[in-house]
Backbone as CSV, one residue per row, in Angstrom:
resi,resn,N_x,N_y,N_z,CA_x,CA_y,CA_z,C_x,C_y,C_z
1,MET,0.809,-1.227,-0.047,0.124,0.080,0.040,0.835,1.273,-0.002
2,THR,0.376,2.203,-0.321,0.940,3.525,-0.228,0.705,4.249,1.060
3,TYR,1.842,4.723,1.753,1.850,5.270,3.108,2.952,6.289,3.199
4,ARG,2.349,7.572,3.382,3.185,8.721,3.422,4.051,8.942,2.086
5,GLY,3.331,8.643,1.017,3.891,8.804,-0.318,4.915,7.684,-0.803
6,GLN,5.060,6.800,-0.127,5.955,5.665,-0.381,5.256,4.291,-0.243
7,LEU,5.708,3.360,-1.114,5.146,2.059,-0.928,5.546,1.380,0.434
8,HIS,4.537,0.883,1.118,4.798,0.243,2.382,4.109,-1.133,2.646
9,ASN,4.805,-2.150,3.081,4.384,-3.415,3.286,3.570,-3.531,4.618
10,PHE,2.461,-4.284,4.650,2.083,-4.643,6.152,1.661,-6.122,5.920
11,SER,1.615,-6.768,7.117,1.383,-8.215,6.961,0.324,-8.515,8.231
12,ASN,-0.196,-9.872,7.990,-0.974,-10.550,9.019,-0.415,-11.920,9.143
13,ARG,-0.457,-12.388,10.352,0.002,-13.625,10.575,-1.214,-14.635,10.850
14,TYR,-1.373,-15.585,10.296,-2.482,-16.554,10.485,-2.045,-17.907,11.062
15,HIS,-2.363,-18.275,12.252,-2.056,-19.635,12.730,-3.217,-20.454,12.340
16,PHE,-3.099,-21.755,12.110,-4.176,-22.673,11.688,-4.096,-24.004,12.367
17,ASN,-5.204,-24.492,12.467,-5.260,-26.131,13.106,-5.938,-26.874,11.846
18,GLY,-5.782,-28.044,11.857,-6.332,-29.013,10.865,-5.175,-29.822,10.108
19,GLY,-3.891,-29.640,10.508,-2.899,-30.246,9.891,-1.865,-29.422,9.217
20,LEU,-0.794,-29.872,8.657,0.165,-29.059,7.992,0.320,-29.502,6.521
21,PRO,0.200,-28.508,5.600,0.270,-28.899,4.291,1.576,-29.919,4.076
22,ALA,1.400,-30.915,3.285,2.474,-31.954,3.155,3.521,-31.675,2.267
23,ASN,3.396,-30.682,1.297,4.420,-30.494,0.299,4.173,-29.121,-0.413
24,ASN,5.017,-28.761,-1.182,4.836,-27.428,-1.948,3.687,-27.401,-2.681
25,THR,3.041,-28.483,-3.272,1.789,-28.318,-3.967,0.667,-27.982,-3.013
26,ALA,0.679,-28.713,-1.909,-0.462,-28.489,-0.854,-0.328,-27.073,-0.338
27,TRP,0.963,-26.459,-0.039,1.031,-25.175,0.278,0.508,-24.217,-0.570
28,THR,0.801,-24.468,-1.908,0.404,-23.582,-2.945,-1.147,-23.592,-2.867
29,THR,-1.874,-24.738,-2.997,-3.266,-24.698,-2.962,-3.752,-23.972,-1.892
30,PHE,-3.256,-24.143,-0.548,-3.680,-23.377,0.574,-3.560,-21.905,0.460
31,SER,-2.274,-21.572,0.018,-1.906,-20.156,-0.096,-2.871,-19.420,-1.176
32,ASP,-3.095,-20.030,-2.282,-3.900,-19.497,-3.319,-5.263,-19.266,-2.780
33,ALA,-5.743,-20.311,-2.078,-7.183,-20.148,-1.616,-7.284,-18.979,-0.619
34,VAL,-6.330,-18.657,0.252,-6.308,-17.559,1.311,-6.300,-16.261,0.480
35,VAL,-5.291,-16.233,-0.515,-5.053,-14.961,-1.310,-6.341,-14.618,-2.093
36,ASN,-6.886,-15.688,-2.826,-8.095,-15.367,-3.551,-9.294,-14.914,-2.682
37,ALA,-9.355,-15.352,-1.483,-10.495,-14.858,-0.446,-10.086,-13.572,-0.016
38,GLU,-8.732,-13.336,0.482,-8.335,-11.985,1.093,-8.439,-10.772,-0.026
39,LYS,-8.118,-11.118,-1.106,-8.210,-9.866,-2.269,-9.387,-9.125,-2.115
40,ALA,-10.535,-9.868,-1.900,-11.910,-9.266,-1.863,-12.148,-8.380,-0.827
41,ILE,-11.267,-8.217,0.310,-11.535,-7.284,1.261,-10.914,-5.903,1.072
42,TYR,-10.090,-5.723,0.022,-9.523,-4.557,-0.167,-9.965,-3.834,-1.293
43,TYR,-10.187,-2.525,-1.388,-10.918,-1.728,-2.437,-9.950,-1.842,-3.764
44,ASN,-10.862,-2.057,-4.780,-10.193,-2.147,-6.130,-10.204,-0.878,-6.793
45,GLY,-10.400,0.320,-6.278,-10.532,1.553,-6.893,-9.199,2.282,-6.994
46,GLY,-7.946,1.552,-6.985,-6.663,2.221,-7.089,-5.683,1.221,-6.792
47,PRO,-4.499,1.751,-6.801,-3.398,0.850,-6.426,-2.984,0.703,-4.797
48,ASP,-4.104,0.788,-3.945,-4.051,0.915,-2.599,-3.507,-0.422,-2.031
49,ALA,-3.954,-1.415,-2.526,-3.548,-2.827,-1.994,-3.197,-3.793,-2.972
50,THR,-2.099,-4.397,-2.778,-1.681,-5.452,-3.630,-1.098,-6.535,-2.809
51,ILE,-1.518,-7.831,-2.850,-0.950,-8.956,-2.164,0.256,-9.297,-2.881
52,ILE,1.488,-9.239,-2.084,2.663,-9.536,-2.695,3.398,-10.876,-2.256
53,GLN,3.065,-11.547,-1.289,3.697,-12.745,-0.861,2.978,-13.344,0.204
54,THR,3.223,-14.735,0.248,2.774,-15.417,1.424,4.052,-16.245,1.922
55,VAL,4.160,-16.458,3.167,5.241,-17.298,3.902,4.537,-18.231,4.814
56,GLY,4.978,-19.429,4.655,4.427,-20.602,5.498,5.453,-21.183,6.310
57,TYR,5.029,-21.340,7.617,5.901,-22.023,8.686,5.375,-23.245,9.168
58,ALA,6.256,-24.300,9.701,5.775,-25.231,10.443,5.376,-24.892,11.704
59,ALA,4.619,-25.540,12.508,4.194,-25.067,13.853,5.388,-25.068,14.824
60,GLY,5.472,-24.002,15.487,6.525,-23.795,16.421,7.726,-23.451,15.961
61,SER,7.999,-23.015,14.683,9.347,-22.790,14.081,9.173,-21.395,13.302
62,GLU,10.207,-20.776,13.386,10.369,-19.616,12.737,11.134,-19.522,11.431
63,VAL,11.312,-20.759,10.952,12.044,-21.024,9.783,11.059,-21.388,8.617
64,PRO,11.038,-20.488,7.590,9.964,-20.711,6.529,10.125,-22.106,5.777
65,VAL,9.090,-22.690,5.494,8.931,-23.951,4.821,8.338,-23.866,3.399
66,PHE,7.791,-22.464,3.198,7.014,-22.261,1.937,7.103,-20.761,1.750
67,PHE,7.235,-20.343,0.419,7.328,-18.962,0.156,6.801,-18.825,-1.322
68,LYS,5.850,-17.925,-1.536,5.201,-17.685,-2.935,5.132,-16.195,-3.169
69,THR,5.460,-15.862,-4.155,5.295,-14.218,-4.668,4.008,-14.125,-5.447
70,TYR,3.274,-13.056,-5.125,2.218,-12.790,-5.841,2.234,-11.203,-6.374
71,SER,1.288,-10.978,-7.275,0.983,-9.572,-7.657,-0.460,-9.434,-7.713
72,THR,-1.048,-9.836,-6.560,-2.590,-9.879,-6.750,-3.258,-8.682,-6.254
73,ALA,-3.990,-8.052,-7.283,-4.643,-6.760,-6.931,-6.002,-6.951,-6.221
74,ALA,-6.402,-5.900,-5.426,-7.627,-5.853,-4.803,-8.743,-6.092,-5.779
75,THR,-9.801,-6.682,-5.329,-11.050,-6.873,-6.075,-12.511,-6.180,-5.361
76,GLY,-12.101,-5.775,-4.136,-13.354,-5.310,-3.561,-14.105,-4.116,-4.161
77,ALA,-15.374,-4.265,-4.582,-15.996,-3.186,-5.203,-17.155,-2.687,-4.074
78,PHE,-16.602,-1.554,-3.554,-17.352,-1.013,-2.435,-18.005,0.479,-2.813
79,ALA,-19.282,0.606,-2.766,-19.888,1.790,-3.213,-19.692,2.971,-2.146
80,ASN,-19.412,4.080,-2.741,-19.375,5.376,-1.737,-18.047,5.241,-0.880
81,PHE,-16.978,4.628,-1.387,-15.944,4.318,-0.596,-14.941,5.399,-0.678
82,ALA,-14.486,5.907,0.602,-13.457,6.925,0.787,-12.334,6.485,1.458
83,ARG,-11.165,6.715,0.922,-9.859,6.322,1.477,-9.585,7.004,2.789
84,VAL,-8.758,6.364,3.588,-8.384,6.988,5.029,-6.829,6.830,5.018
85,PRO,-6.247,7.501,5.873,-4.669,7.380,6.030,-4.199,5.985,6.124
86,GLY,-3.035,5.659,5.705,-2.479,4.481,5.783,-2.379,3.766,7.189
87,ASP,-2.204,4.521,8.161,-2.144,3.859,9.470,-3.394,3.625,10.092
88,VAL,-4.561,3.946,9.502,-5.927,3.574,9.855,-6.030,2.215,9.583
89,ALA,-6.611,1.450,10.349,-7.021,-0.023,10.106,-8.346,-0.536,10.443
90,ALA,-8.761,-1.656,9.806,-9.916,-2.276,10.130,-9.646,-3.426,11.130
91,LEU,-10.317,-3.814,12.115,-10.070,-4.712,13.114,-11.039,-5.956,13.091
92,VAL,-10.495,-7.038,12.931,-11.247,-8.368,12.885,-10.945,-9.157,14.320
93,ARG,-11.858,-9.430,15.091,-11.704,-10.152,16.418,-12.258,-11.523,16.376
94,TYR,-11.521,-12.460,16.352,-11.999,-13.936,16.674,-12.258,-14.336,18.010
95,ALA,-13.289,-14.870,18.260,-13.631,-15.596,19.540,-12.959,-17.054,19.548
96,THR,-12.557,-17.525,20.750,-12.268,-18.947,20.821,-12.825,-19.412,22.131
97,THR,-12.804,-20.745,22.430,-13.256,-21.258,23.604,-12.234,-21.315,24.687
98,ALA,-11.068,-20.884,24.372,-10.003,-20.888,25.411,-10.210,-19.824,26.223
99,ARG,-9.625,-20.097,27.626,-9.635,-19.103,28.724,-8.105,-18.996,29.245
100,THR,-7.926,-17.847,29.701,-6.681,-17.647,30.404,-6.612,-18.285,31.765
101,SER,-5.475,-18.196,32.448,-5.307,-18.733,33.842,-6.250,-17.969,34.759
102,LYS,-6.561,-16.810,34.391,-7.633,-15.914,35.162,-8.977,-16.106,34.710
103,ASN,-9.358,-17.014,33.930,-10.450,-17.248,33.236,-11.144,-16.156,32.297
104,HIS,-10.235,-15.512,31.658,-10.632,-14.493,30.708,-10.624,-15.020,29.340
105,PRO,-11.620,-14.741,28.472,-11.628,-15.266,27.144,-10.385,-15.030,26.305
106,VAL,-9.998,-15.877,25.508,-8.821,-15.658,24.499,-9.422,-15.233,23.207
107,TYR,-8.767,-14.204,22.558,-9.345,-13.610,21.335,-8.090,-13.547,20.387
108,LEU,-8.479,-13.766,19.141,-7.504,-13.633,18.101,-7.785,-12.349,17.354
109,PHE,-6.767,-11.625,16.856,-6.981,-10.353,16.080,-6.274,-10.218,14.823
110,ASN,-6.756,-9.515,13.906,-6.122,-9.144,12.609,-6.432,-7.708,12.287
111,TYR,-5.485,-6.972,11.960,-5.684,-5.590,11.471,-5.398,-5.631,10.044
112,TYR,-6.214,-4.960,9.254,-6.304,-4.600,7.707,-6.121,-3.330,7.459
113,HIS,-5.198,-2.834,6.749,-4.933,-1.480,6.250,-5.622,-1.432,4.990
114,THR,-5.765,-0.110,4.547,-6.418,0.293,3.416,-7.964,0.009,3.592
115,ALA,-8.217,0.207,4.716,-9.761,0.339,5.113,-10.350,1.728,4.618
116,GLY,-11.655,1.914,4.691,-12.207,3.109,4.172,-13.496,3.442,4.852
117,LEU,-13.977,4.641,4.617,-15.184,5.060,5.147,-16.252,5.143,4.046
118,THR,-17.470,5.342,4.527,-18.496,5.492,3.520,-18.592,6.963,3.290
119,ILE,-18.605,7.582,2.073,-18.718,8.880,1.629,-20.000,9.411,2.202
120,GLY,-20.009,10.470,3.079,-21.235,11.063,3.601,-21.530,10.469,4.949
121,GLY,-20.865,9.395,5.497,-21.165,8.590,6.578,-20.234,9.184,7.864
122,SER,-20.248,8.489,8.833,-19.458,8.890,10.099,-17.929,8.786,9.638
123,ARG,-17.203,9.674,10.267,-15.661,9.683,10.150,-15.075,8.507,10.816
124,ASP,-15.727,7.844,11.605,-15.050,6.876,12.515,-15.498,5.463,11.983
125,ASP,-16.616,5.309,11.197,-17.165,4.039,10.802,-16.593,3.572,9.426
126,MET,-16.321,2.280,9.514,-15.817,1.635,8.264,-16.804,1.452,7.154
127,ASN,-16.567,1.632,5.936,-17.403,1.327,4.834,-18.153,0.018,5.160
128,ALA,-19.514,0.164,4.978,-20.377,-1.020,5.420,-20.089,-2.245,4.357
129,ALA,-19.940,-2.034,3.135,-19.691,-3.032,2.092,-18.380,-3.731,2.369
130,GLN,-17.341,-2.830,2.744,-16.026,-3.416,3.078,-16.067,-4.311,4.445
131,GLN,-16.905,-3.758,5.343,-17.207,-4.511,6.567,-17.669,-5.944,6.346
132,THR,-18.734,-5.896,5.331,-19.330,-7.203,5.090,-18.414,-8.241,4.481
133,ALA,-17.556,-7.506,3.377,-16.579,-8.374,2.746,-15.571,-9.078,3.739
134,MET,-15.145,-8.257,4.726,-14.243,-8.711,5.762,-14.984,-9.864,6.643
135,GLY,-16.334,-9.668,6.884,-16.963,-10.739,7.557,-16.988,-12.007,6.864
136,THR,-17.172,-11.927,5.501,-17.235,-12.990,4.764,-15.731,-13.879,4.777
137,TYR,-14.715,-13.008,4.599,-13.399,-13.456,4.815,-13.154,-14.209,6.161
138,ALA,-13.566,-13.593,7.228,-13.460,-14.150,8.453,-14.113,-15.478,8.611
139,ALA,-15.465,-15.471,8.097,-16.151,-16.784,8.150,-15.505,-17.791,7.345
140,ALA,-14.914,-17.361,6.310,-14.106,-18.419,5.503,-12.926,-19.019,6.196
141,TRP,-12.274,-18.383,7.063,-11.190,-18.729,7.997,-11.753,-19.746,9.020
142,ILE,-12.972,-19.492,9.575,-13.576,-20.454,10.433,-13.951,-21.653,9.765
143,ALA,-14.420,-21.605,8.703,-15.046,-22.848,7.952,-13.793,-23.508,7.489
144,GLY,-12.657,-22.848,7.164,-11.272,-23.512,6.749,-10.993,-23.285,5.292
145,PHE,-9.936,-23.309,4.946,-9.218,-23.500,3.582,-8.684,-24.679,3.313
146,SER,-8.825,-25.245,2.210,-8.243,-26.521,1.869,-6.915,-26.437,1.275
147,ASP,-6.065,-27.491,1.623,-4.869,-27.643,0.989,-4.784,-28.768,0.034
148,GLY,-6.015,-29.252,-0.302,-6.191,-30.390,-1.092,-6.370,-31.722,-0.348
149,THR,-5.805,-31.693,0.866,-6.073,-32.856,1.930,-6.682,-32.513,3.029
150,HIS,-6.297,-31.405,3.735,-6.810,-30.962,5.046,-7.613,-29.581,4.901
151,THR,-8.359,-29.622,5.858,-9.194,-28.246,6.030,-8.528,-27.429,7.166
152,LEU,-7.796,-26.304,6.832,-7.075,-25.631,7.800,-7.855,-24.379,8.324
153,VAL,-8.183,-24.378,9.681,-9.149,-23.262,10.180,-8.140,-22.291,10.987
154,ARG,-8.654,-21.153,11.178,-8.045,-20.050,11.984,-7.941,-20.648,13.461
155,SER,-6.775,-20.393,14.019,-6.387,-20.668,15.351,-5.415,-19.697,15.958
156,GLY,-5.083,-19.684,17.117,-4.087,-18.856,17.790,-2.660,-19.637,17.873
157,PRO,-1.721,-19.008,18.295,-0.518,-19.637,18.334,-0.352,-20.875,19.371
158,ASN,-1.271,-20.854,20.267,-1.320,-22.038,21.256,-2.488,-22.946,20.976
159,GLY,-2.995,-22.771,19.707,-3.942,-23.837,19.219,-5.367,-23.665,19.525
160,ALA,-5.774,-22.485,20.096,-7.236,-22.043,20.332,-7.985,-21.864,18.886
161,THR,-8.884,-22.680,18.695,-9.486,-22.516,17.441,-10.475,-21.496,17.460
162,ALA,-10.629,-20.679,16.337,-11.587,-19.471,16.328,-12.905,-20.201,16.169
163,THR,-13.924,-19.594,16.822,-15.366,-20.006,16.835,-16.286,-19.035,16.388
164,GLY,-15.920,-17.885,16.324,-16.765,-16.916,15.857,-15.994,-15.496,15.508
165,TYR,-16.617,-14.536,14.903,-15.849,-13.330,14.665,-16.722,-11.934,14.848
166,ILE,-16.027,-10.871,14.937,-16.666,-9.602,14.805,-15.772,-8.763,14.059
167,VAL,-16.335,-8.069,12.998,-15.717,-7.214,12.214,-15.946,-5.763,12.923
168,GLN,-15.067,-5.173,13.547,-15.427,-3.828,14.307,-15.945,-2.717,13.401
169,THR,-16.956,-2.132,13.727,-17.570,-1.026,12.907,-16.668,0.258,12.854
170,VAL,-16.072,0.457,14.038,-15.302,1.671,14.169,-13.873,1.482,13.799
171,LEU,-13.266,2.058,12.933,-11.901,1.985,12.433,-10.942,2.332,13.555
172,THR,-9.752,1.748,13.570,-8.755,1.845,14.613,-7.502,2.225,13.954
173,HIS,-6.326,2.094,14.477,-5.108,2.341,13.905,-3.944,1.338,14.286
174,ARG,-2.958,1.277,13.548,-1.923,0.361,14.070,-0.613,1.279,13.457
175,ASP,0.210,1.665,14.310,1.312,2.531,14.087,2.420,1.805,13.259
176,PHE,2.829,2.557,12.285,4.099,1.980,11.562,5.211,2.804,11.998
177,PRO,6.418,2.191,11.981,7.567,3.031,12.234,7.763,4.050,11.320
178,ARG,8.366,5.124,11.782,8.544,6.286,10.884,9.967,6.190,10.371
179,ALA,10.060,6.511,8.897,11.280,6.307,8.266,12.143,7.610,8.407
């Protein structure tokens, strides 16, 4: 995305349960499914968002076992869409059945940049059509993406599987380091 007049990369990390893709073909099938679903959450009215890569890791490792380069443009067609600054983000919160040692619920979060407002709407609220698209994407993670053998579902780093989601109506922010 463009941020402060320069191209800037942002990323999301997705942990998943349901198995590990067995080989490069399975990783590619899984990766392509995620990218094809995610591209619909970004506005297609300009060069704001392009998915450029995926990296896959084995559980518990920081050593990549899969890497694929993309140049996949956004496909979201959102009526009355107005861009917001690059560090403004949409937030998707996933519920799990896991609890902390103090019996508090464990949630999973993803922030997505290139979110937007509805022209003529609240300056704080996300574009409703984009919010719906993000809900569809979150639901797809809960249902799972296939690698050709396994159905891989959204989870946390400790294995807590997502059971539901909320796409926050109010936009938030995630700071980027200043160059």
